[in-house]
N, C-alpha and C positions, 0 to 999 in steps of 0.2 A: 456121545461123539464116535464117530469110527475108527477102529483102528489101524493106523499104518501098518502094511505089512514089515514084519520083522524084520528082514534083509534090507528093507528101504530106509528103517530105524535107522541100523549100523551106515549107514553113508552119508546120511546130514550132520554135518561138520558141528560141533558145541559153539556156534560163535557166540553167544552171551557169558558162555564159560571163560573166553582170551581176560585175559585182563582191561581197562577201558583203557587205558594208554594204547596198547595194541588195536582194539576197537578204533579211536581216532585217528590213527594212521587208515585203518582200510576204508572210513570216511574222505581221509585227503584225498587219497586214490581214484575215490568213485566219483566226489563231488566239486572237486577245483576244478572249474575251468580254467585253460591257459588263453581264452581272452576276457572280456569282461560278460557282465549281465546288465542289459539296457531297461531300464523301467518301462513299462508299458502299460495303458489301460487294462493287461488285459496282463498283470504280473509281469518277470524277469524274462525277457529274454536273452536266447547267446547270442554273441556278435565278434566274429572272427575266430571261431573255434576251430581249433581242428582235433582238440579232444571230444568224446563224447562223455555225457554225465551220467551219471544215473539218479537221479532222484527219489524213484521208484521203493529206493530204499528204507525213503520215511515210514513205506506205507507197513514193515515190518510189525512193528511190537511197539508200546507205547515209549518203551524207553529205549530204542532204536532210533525213533522218531526223535527224545529230546536231545539224544547226543547231536546226531547225525543233523538236526537243525540247526545247530550252532555252528556247524562246518559249512553246510553250504549257504548262509545266511550272512554268518562272520567272517569268512575268510576270503570269497571272493569279491573280486573287485564291481562295484556297479559305476556305471556308465552313466551319468547324469546330463552327458551332453554341455547346453549352453542354459548352466542352469538357472542363470535371472531370468530366463524368457522361455520357462517351460508350458508348456500347455497345460491348464488345467485338470488332471488327471490323475489326481495322488491320491484323492478319496477313494476312484476307483481300483487303483495298485494297491492300495491298502486293505482294502474289502476282497479283494481277489485270495491276497497271499496268508491276509488273517495280520491281526493286530501283533501277533505274537510273535511271528515270523520278522514283520518289519521293526519289530523292537532288537533284532538281533543284527539287522545290518550294523558293520563297525568298519568298513572302508568304501570308500566313493571315490570319485575322481570326476573330474570337473572340465568346462572351459568358461572363461569370461570373455565380452568383448569388450577391444579397446576403445571403438565409437562409445560407449554406456560410459567409459571412465571420460571421455571427451567430452562428454555433454554433462557430465556430474559434474567436471572442475570449472565448466563453462569457458573454457578455451582451446584454443585450433593448435593441438598437438603435434599435428604436421604442416604448421607453418615452415617454410622450408621461401630463403628469398630467390624467387628464382631468375634473377637477371645474374645473377653469378654461378647459373648452371648452364647446362646445355642447350639446347632445344629440345631436344629427344627428351633429355627428363623432363623438362618442366611439361612435355607434354604429357607424357606418363602421370607426373603427379598432378595434373589437373583433371587426367582419366579417373584416376583412383580417385579424387576428392570430391568428383560427381559419381561417383558408385555410392562412395561413404553417405554423403547427401540423401542420394536415391533408397539406401536403407533405412537409413533413419527418419525418412518421411520428413526431409527439412526443406523446403523451398523459402524464395528469397524472401518472403515475410511471414518467413516462419520467424519469432524470437528465442534466440538461444537458451533454453533454461536447464536445468539443473535436472538429470537424470533421474528416476526413482531405482532405474536396473543398475549398479555398482554394487561392486565387495564389501558387503559386512556382514558383520559377526550376524547380530541380528535376522539381516532380511535371509542371510541363508538359514539359521535355525530354521525360521520359519517356514519357510521354501519346503527341510526334508522334513517338519516334522506334520504338512500336509501327505506325505508320504506315511506317516507310522512312523518316521526316524527319529530317535531322540540324539537331538544333537550332540546333548552330554556325553552320552556313550561311545560317541564316532572313535576309533583305534586314529584314524588318519582320513584327512583331505587335502586331495593335491589338486589343483586347480592350474590349468596355463592359461595365458591372456593371449586369445588368438585377435592377429590384426585382420577385422573383416574384409577390407577389402584388396587383401593378400590373395583371397579364391578367387577375385573377379579379374585381377593387373591383368591387363592384356600385355602381352610383353612388344605383339605387333605395333604398338603406341608409341613403343619406345626406336624399333627399329632395326636394333642391335641386341644383342643377348649384353655383351660389356655395358651396355646404358643402363638395359635393366637393373641387369644385379649390380650395379653402380646405387639405382636408386632405390632397392630393398635395404641395402648399407646405411644409405640415410635417413631409410625408416628405423630402421634397426637404434639409430642413436635418438631417438625422439621416442623409441618405445624404451627406452631406459629411462629415459623424466616420467613417464608413465607408473614404472613399476616402481621408481625412489618416494613417486608419493604417494601410494596404496602403500608402501610398506613403510613408510611416515604415517599416514592416516589410521592401519591399524596395527600400528604395534602392539603387541603383548598377545596377541593370540596366534596371526600370521606371518611366517617369515616367507625371506625368498631362499626359495630353494632351485638347485640344477636335475637338470631328466635326471641326472645320476643317481638323486636320492629318493628318487620314488621307481626308479627302474628295475629295483630289485620286489618289488612287491609284484608284480603281475603283469608285466606290459610286455610281452613277446609279441602282441600285437602292433606293436610300434612298428613300423620297416619303414617308415620317411624320415629322411633326416630335417624335414622340418619340422617334428616335434620334439626335437633333440634340441635346436635349435632357440624355439620359443621358450621367452621367460615362465616359472614355473611358482608356484608359492605354497606352502606345506603347512595345514593343521596337524599336530600331533595333541594324540585324545590320553588321556590319564587310565580310560578306563583300560583292566588287561580283562575282564569275561567271554 
């Protein structure tokens, strides 16, 4: 093997001679994103990041790869979006990053649809006595219900049946397992409940901002019924949480007040590796 010039040898910092604790601090600085990593069929992609990360350091040597991989995959937040309705690319994701790297993932954030929970419970969780509210709010409610029906592909002839896409430990464990992730080794799973029709609600249907806000407040009351149902059904592994409970993990990317006011659920595992 060719020898490096002696003057160059003197300029190379002996990184591996640092204590492991200091090397970990270097990895944290180089590999922890201020956004989140989104799984795709070609592996994780950074989203809403302002800070670059440098995964190339994993190619340095076997020891650095082992130490740095635990930081890159174990300390970043992986955002699975609507985890109960993911496209079927888990095997491709796991193959792209390798089963060892996938097994190191420890922190997940996801969302679940309140519409799916409504179908599972076979209840109209958005029932509102329209005779007791203003015509503006009634019109907005009808518009939202129409949007919800369109989104869930329900028609007047379609019977309401229990949904298979609802929050449950076994289902989420099976979904993440398809990505090579061991649910039992997760440190944290944070799920926020998303009122799908909120995205499509047309404020013009209410014809007034104050009426629209009143409509949202009424929906929040109904949302609490869903939250209470989930907590009761999934007690023992999932607890109700507030955004402040999960904000400190790595949520600089959340800038909208909407995210902070949505209901959150939190699972905290026992894995500390």
